[in-house]
N, C-alpha and C positions, 0 to 999 in steps of 0.2 A: 223172441223176447229174452230168452236165457242168454243168447250170444251178446245182445246189447248190454245186459247187466255186467257180463264178464269184461267187455270192452271198457265200460265205465270204471270198474274197479281198477283195471290195469292203468288207465289214464290217471286216476287219483293217486295211485302208488308212485307212478313216475314223477308226478308233480311234487308230491311230498318229499321224495328223495332229492329232487332238484333243489327244493327250498331248503332242505337240511344242509345240503352241500354249500348253498349260498350263504348260510348263516355264519359259518366259521371257516372261510376258505384259507385263512392264514394258518390253521392248525393241522392241515393235511400233510402227511409224510414227515412228521416230526419224530425225533428219536424217542425211544421209550424212556420213561422216567423211572428212577432218578438218574441224573448224569451230571458230570462236571462240564461247565461251559466257560468260555473266555469272552470277556467284553471286547467288542471290536470298534469302539469309538471313544470319543472324548466328551466329558461333561454329559454323560447319559443320565437322565433323571431316573431315580429310584422312587417308585410311587406306592401309595398305600392300598391301591386296588388296581384291577385290570382295565385301565382306561385313562385317557387324558384328563377326564373330569375329576380324578382322584388327586389329592394333594401330594406334593413332592416330599420325600423323606430323606433325601441325600443325593449324592452324585457317584457315578461309577466311571472309571477310565480304563482304557486298554493299558496293560493286559490283566486287569483284575479278573479273578476267577470266582464263580458262584456255583452253588449247588441247586440245580433246577429239579423241582419235584412235581411240576404240573404245568398245563397250558390252558389258556382260555382266550379265544377271540384275538389271537395275535400277540398275547402277553404271556410271559413265563412267571410262575410263582416260584420264589426262591427262599432259601433259608436266609434270614437277615444277616448281611455281612458284618464284619467288625466295624464298630462305630455306630451301628444302628441302636435305637432305643425305643422303649414303649412307656406309656403312662398308666398308672394305676391309682385309684382313689386312696388318699392317705388314711381315711377313716376306717378302711378295711385291712390295714396292715399294722402289725405290732412289731416294733423294732427291739433289738437286744442292746441295752446300754453298753455291754461289754464288747459288742461286735456290731457297730452301727451300719456296716455294709450289708447286713442281711435283715430280712423282714419275713414275718409269717403271716399268711392270709388268714383272716379271722372270720370269714363268712363264706357261704357257698355262692356260686354263680357270679363271682366278682369279675367285672369286665376289664380287659386289658386293651388299650387303644394304641394304634400305630403312632409313634412319636415323630415330630417334625420340628425343625428349628423355625419353620415359616408359619406354624399354626399354634395358637395358644392351646394348652391342655384341655380347657373347658370346651373348645371348639373342635377338638379332634374327633372326627365322626367315623373313622374306619376301625371297626371291631376286629381284633386279631384272634382273641381266644377268651375263654372264661376259666377262672381258677376257683378251686374249692378250698374249704377250710383245711389248714395244715400245710398247704403248699408253701414252699420257700421261694422268695424272689431275691435277686441281687440288686441292691440299691446302687445308683450311680452318683450319689452325693448331691443331688439337687432336688429341692422341693419347690413347687410353683403352683400357686392358685389352688392349694388343697390336693395336689397330686405329687406322687413320687416318680422320678425318672428311674426306670429299671432296665436291666439287660433283657432283651426279648426272650420270654420263656418258650419252652417246647410247644410247638403248635402255632407259634406266631409266624406269619409270612409277610413278605413284601413282593413287589412286582416290578418287572422290567420288560420293555418291549422286546419281543423275540427277534426282531430284525437286527438288534444290536448284540446278539449272542452268537457264539460259534461253538458248536459241539466239539468237545475234546475227547472224553472217554466216559464209558458207563460207570455207574457206581453200584456195586453189588447190593441188591435190595436187602438181602439178609443182614449184610454188614450195616446198611443204613438203618434198618429197624432196630438192630442191636444198639447202635450208637444213640438212637432216639430214646431208647429206654433208659439210658444212663442220664444222671443229672447233668444239666448244662454246665454246672460248676460244682466244685466241692462244697458240701454243706456241713460245716462243723456243728457240733451240738450247741444249741442256743440255751444260755443260762437264763432262766426266768425267775421272777420273784417267788418267794415262798407261797404266797397266796395263789389260788387257782386263777388261771387266765379267764377273764370275762370276755366272752365272745359276743360282741354287739351284733344285733340284727339291724337290717335296714329300717330306719324309722318310717313308720306308716305315714306320718304327715308329709314327709318328703315325697313319697311315692304318689300320694293323692294330689299334692300340689304340682308335681311334674305333669300329671295328666291334665290338671286344670290349665297349666301354663301352655301346653301344646294346643289346647282348644282356643286359648286367647291368641296364640300365634296365628291360627287360621283366621280369626276375626280381624286381626291387624292387616293381614294380606288382603282380605275382602274389602276393608276400608280403603287401602291403598289403590285398589282397582277402580275406585270411584273417582269422579272429577275432584280436583283438589279442594274446591270450595264446598263440596258436599261431605267431606270426610269429618267424622265425629268419633273421637277416641275417649270421651269422658267416662263411659262405663268401663271400658277396658282399663283405663288408668286406675280406677278405684280397685278393680280386681287385682291388678299387678301390685298395687301398694300393699294390699293385704298379704300377698305372698312374700314381698320383700321384708315386711315387718314381722313376719312369723319367726319365732326363735329356732324352729326346727325345719325351716324351708330348705336348707342345704343348697344343692345344685339348682333347684327350682328358683330359689331366691336370687342367685347370681344371674341366672338367665332373665328373670323378670326385671332386675335392675337394668340390665343391658337394653331390654326392649323399652323400658320406661324412658331411657335417654334417647332412643331412636324416635319415639313418639314426640318428644320435645322438639326435635329437628323437623319432623313432619308438620307439627302445628305452627312452628315459626314460618315455614314455607307457605302454609295456607294463609296465615295472617298477612304476609307480604303480598300474596296474590290478591287477596280481597282488597287491600289498600290500593294496589295498582288499578284494579278494576273500578273502584270508587273514583279515583283521580281521573281515569279515562272518561267515566260518565260525566263528571263535573266539567271536564274540558270540552267534551262534545256539546254539552248544554250551553256553555259560555260561547262557543263558536256559533251556535245556532242563534243565540241572542244578538251577537254582533252582526251576523248576516242579515237578520231581520231589521235591525236598526239602520244598517246601511241601505237596504232596499227601501225602507220608509223615507229616508232622507232623499234618495235619488228620485222617488216618486213625487216629491214636492218640487223638484226642479222644473221650472216653466220652460216653454219653447224659447230658446235663446238664439234662434237662427243659426248662423255659422259658428257661434261661440259655444264652447263646451261648458263654461261657467262664467257668470257675471257677478261682480261684487266689489266691495270697497277693499283695497289692498292695504294690509297692515303687516308689520314685521312679526315674526314668531320669536318668543322668548325661550322656547324650548329647543327648536331646531335652528342652529346658527352655523356659521362657517367653521366654528370651533368644534361642533359636535358631528359634522359630516356634511352631506349635501344640504345646501341652503334651501329653506322653505319659508313661505309666507302664509298669512291667514287671509281668507276672504270672508268679509262680513256682509250679512244681508241688510235689508232696509231697516231692520230693528237693531242694527249694530251688534248682531250676534254671529259668532264664527260658525260657518256651516261646512267649510272644507279647508284643507291645506293646499298650497300651490307650490310646485317645484319646477324651476326652469330646466330645460334640456336643450342640448345642442348649442348653436351659435348664440342663442339669446342669453346664455349664461353670462356673457360679457357686458350686458346692458347694465347701466347704473340705475338700479331700481329705487334709489333714494329720491329720484325726481318724480316717481310715480306714487310714493307712499301717501296714503290718504285719498287717492283718486279712485274713481269708479272705473274699473277696467273690465275688458272682455278677454277671456283666455281661449286659445285654440289648442287642443291636445287630447289626452285620453284620461279616463277616470279609473283609478285603481282603489280596491278596498284593502285594508290592513287589519289582520286579525288581532293586532295588539292595540288598536284604537277604533273607536266607534265613529271617527270622523274620516270621510273619504279623502283621497289625495288626487289632485289634478296635475298630471305631468304635461306641461305646456311648452310649445316651441314658438308660439306667437302671442303677442300681447298688444292690446289697443286701448288707449285712454278714451273713456266714454264720457266722463264728467270731471270737472276740475276738482282739485283737492279740497277736502273739508277739514275742519279742525278735528284732529284725532281725538277720539273718545276712548279712554282707557276702560 
């Protein structure tokens, strides 16, 4: 029993080691970090995280050089190269009127997001670092949607696929750490107002409404998973409206407004789908009524021997040679029209004026038309059965 247990433990260890190696095969035998690497391709995407699902933050081209400080699943984390930028919420930064290029963080745990020209600040979702009160950031002269564009602070990272990097030389770790401890840029003394700086804290209503918004976002996705005709956003819209109209909703209000506009498009699609389904239902009902009427008419037709239809021939004022194939009317004994008649083949050359008002027998086939409740006889033979009577309008 003891030997079986040992064998089982060895097997599990081997399997776990194999699985561990299979998880990150691309990171085996890579150089020790930190080191300098050269980009070995053109238009290589710089991304906000280690994977293709992270958004683009710029381009790199051979022979650009980058500082690599880590690896993960075939991706290298690098110090943001020149031209990179980050976003920080404007409400947590106080600027110096005498030096507008610098700002001071006014709260703790303020989030810094990876910047991209392809993604709006409010939709930037890759967190680079968090800054505490008193930290200085360098502004890049652009404000957008309540955010400042800033030079990436210490601790901010971007990512590039390791397959497009070429190891050049190591970077002395002590030297790297020493450099990291220095400011990213020179920070002159900021002249502030005589009154003490008021450090705002994150409004409690915004935090609460952000939590409510994320719950509503889950409800929206649940509704979208339903068939389009069963989706109902009425209660969600009321909750979103409350968030949008709240004076302290902040980011939650902007998110809620965006979702409210999306719901408007979802409801327009649902309305169009319901209208199409109703039209299809009415059309199917109309076709069924026409089919039943045609069958009832055909059931009334007596045994006419070799003839397909027998009746009094009259001209049609709707179908004439000007409107397309020439058609005539056949009247029954009560002088009521019961079908159309259309010549086919060689018989089209016959002068039917000589037969108008006569009782005739037609040989051909009967067709139904969904656009008319009156059947159509396509005939290639006609025979006069009784002389012409005085036409009755």
